[in-house]
C-alpha positions in Angstrom: -2.3 17.9 -2.8 -1.7 14.8 -4.9 1.1 12.4 -5.0 1.9 11.7 -8.7 3.4 8.5 -9.9 5.2 9.8 -13.0 6.5 6.5 -14.2 7.7 3.1 -12.9 10.6 4.6 -11.0 9.5 8.1 -10.0 7.1 9.5 -7.4 6.5 13.2 -7.2 5.0 15.2 -4.3 5.2 19.0 -4.1 8.9 19.8 -4.9 10.1 16.3 -3.8 11.1 13.6 -6.3 11.4 10.0 -4.9 12.7 6.9 -6.5 10.2 4.1 -6.2 9.2 0.7 -7.7 5.8 -0.6 -8.8 4.1 -3.8 -10.0 6.4 -6.2 -11.9 4.1 -5.9 -15.0 3.6 -2.2 -14.9 0.2 -0.4 -14.7 -3.4 -1.5 -15.5 -6.7 0.2 -15.8 -8.3 -3.2 -15.5 -6.5 -4.7 -12.5 -7.0 -8.4 -11.6 -6.0 -10.1 -8.4 -2.5 -11.6 -8.8 -1.7 -9.9 -12.1 1.4 -8.1 -10.6 0.1 -4.8 -12.0 -0.3 -1.5 -10.2 -3.9 -0.1 -10.7 -4.2 3.1 -12.7 -6.3 5.9 -11.4 -6.5 8.5 -8.7 -7.1 7.2 -5.2 -7.4 8.3 -1.5 -4.9 7.0 1.0 -5.7 5.0 4.2 -4.2 5.1 7.6 -0.5 4.5 8.4 0.2 1.0 9.8 3.5 0.6 11.6 5.5 -2.1 13.5 6.1 -0.6 17.0 8.7 -3.2 17.7 10.8 -2.1 14.8 10.1 1.6 14.2 9.0 4.4 16.4 5.7 6.1 15.6 6.4 8.4 12.7 5.6 12.1 12.6 2.6 12.3 10.3 -0.9 13.8 10.1 -2.3 10.4 9.2 -4.0 8.2 11.8 -1.4 5.6 13.0 -2.3 2.0 13.7 0.1 -0.4 15.4 0.5 -3.7 13.5 -0.3 -6.8 15.6 0.7 -10.4 14.9 -2.9 -11.5 14.2 -3.4 -8.9 11.4 -3.9 -9.8 7.8 -5.3 -8.2 4.6 -7.9 -10.4 2.9 -7.2 -11.4 -0.7 -9.7 -14.3 -0.8 -11.7 -13.8 -4.0 -14.5 -16.0 -2.4 -15.2 -13.6 0.4 -17.2 -10.5 -0.5 -17.5 -9.6 3.2 -13.8 -9.4 3.9 -12.1 -9.0 0.5 -9.6 -6.2 0.4 -10.1 -5.4 4.1 -8.0 -5.6 7.3 -8.8 -8.9 9.1 -7.8 -11.0 12.0 -5.9 -14.0 10.5 -8.3 -16.8 10.0 -7.5 -20.2 8.5 -10.5 -20.3 6.2 -9.7 -17.0 4.4 -6.7 -16.3 2.1 -4.9 -13.2 3.2 -1.7 -11.2 3.1 0.1 -11.5 6.4 0.8 -8.0 7.8 3.2 -8.9 10.6 6.0 -10.1 8.4 9.5 -11.4 9.1 11.0 -9.1 6.5 10.8 -5.2 6.7 8.4 -4.4 3.8 5.4 -3.8 6.0 7.2 -2.2 8.9 5.5 1.0 7.6 2.7 0.9 5.0 -0.3 2.9 3.8 -3.2 1.2 2.0 -4.1 2.9 -1.3 -7.9 3.0 -1.4 -8.2 1.1 -4.6 -11.3 -1.3 -5.0 -12.3 0.1 -1.6 -15.9 1.4 -1.2 -17.8 -0.9 -3.7 -15.4 -3.8 -3.5 -15.4 -6.1 -6.5 -14.1 -9.6 -6.0 -11.0 -10.4 -8.0 -10.3 -6.8 -9.0 -7.2 -6.6 -6.7 -6.5 -6.2 -3.0 -3.8 -5.2 -0.6 -2.5 -2.3 -2.8 -0.1 -0.4 -0.5 2.7 2.1 -0.4 5.3 0.1 1.5 9.1 -0.2 2.1 11.9 -1.5 -0.1 15.7 -1.7 0.1 16.4 -2.6 -3.5 13.6 -1.3 -5.7 12.7 -4.7 -7.0 9.3 -4.7 -8.7 6.3 -5.4 -6.4 3.2 -7.6 -6.8 1.2 -4.4 -7.5 2.1 -2.0 -4.7 4.3 1.1 -4.7 7.5 0.9 -2.7 9.9 3.5 -1.3 13.0 3.4 0.9 12.4 4.0 4.6 14.1 7.4 4.4 11.9 8.5 1.5 8.8 7.0 3.1 9.3 9.0 6.3 9.8 12.2 4.3 6.6 11.6 2.4 4.8 10.8 5.7 5.8 14.2 7.1 4.3 15.9 4.0 0.9 14.2 3.4 -2.4 14.2 5.3 -5.7 12.3 5.2 -6.9 14.4 2.2 -3.8 13.5 0.1 -4.6 11.5 -3.0 -2.3 9.4 -5.3 -2.5 9.5 -9.1 -1.2 6.4 -10.9 -0.8 6.4 -14.7 
């Protein structure tokens, strides 16, 4: 089955309707790193990452990976080897810190955008992550923790997401 992002505020899966938020500047078929847009298209989902110190391991059919302090997601447009990949934090690479002080990445799933044949500068670290206030994101899709946990219980490794 496919998760369908109907518009900037609505995510559909099966009979479930979830309120969500997306990139501050909407959707784009031509995503660029830092443009604050959510990439249009249909994509597979990655593993579930979770903060064991903040949330218990959720019930899901996705593979679960515990977030560690040294984890980052490379957004360095000069590094073809690491761009848009999970890395150990290194001083010489720009990256999104995964072990955050806020709650946003207590649970997250990477959307496999710009994944297999990675193109530098086409966007990285596009996730489904948490929100409390539905403020626009930098390009991700965000849900409340309650809705995220419901969605996790419904999806599996074959689930895709369709973004307008």
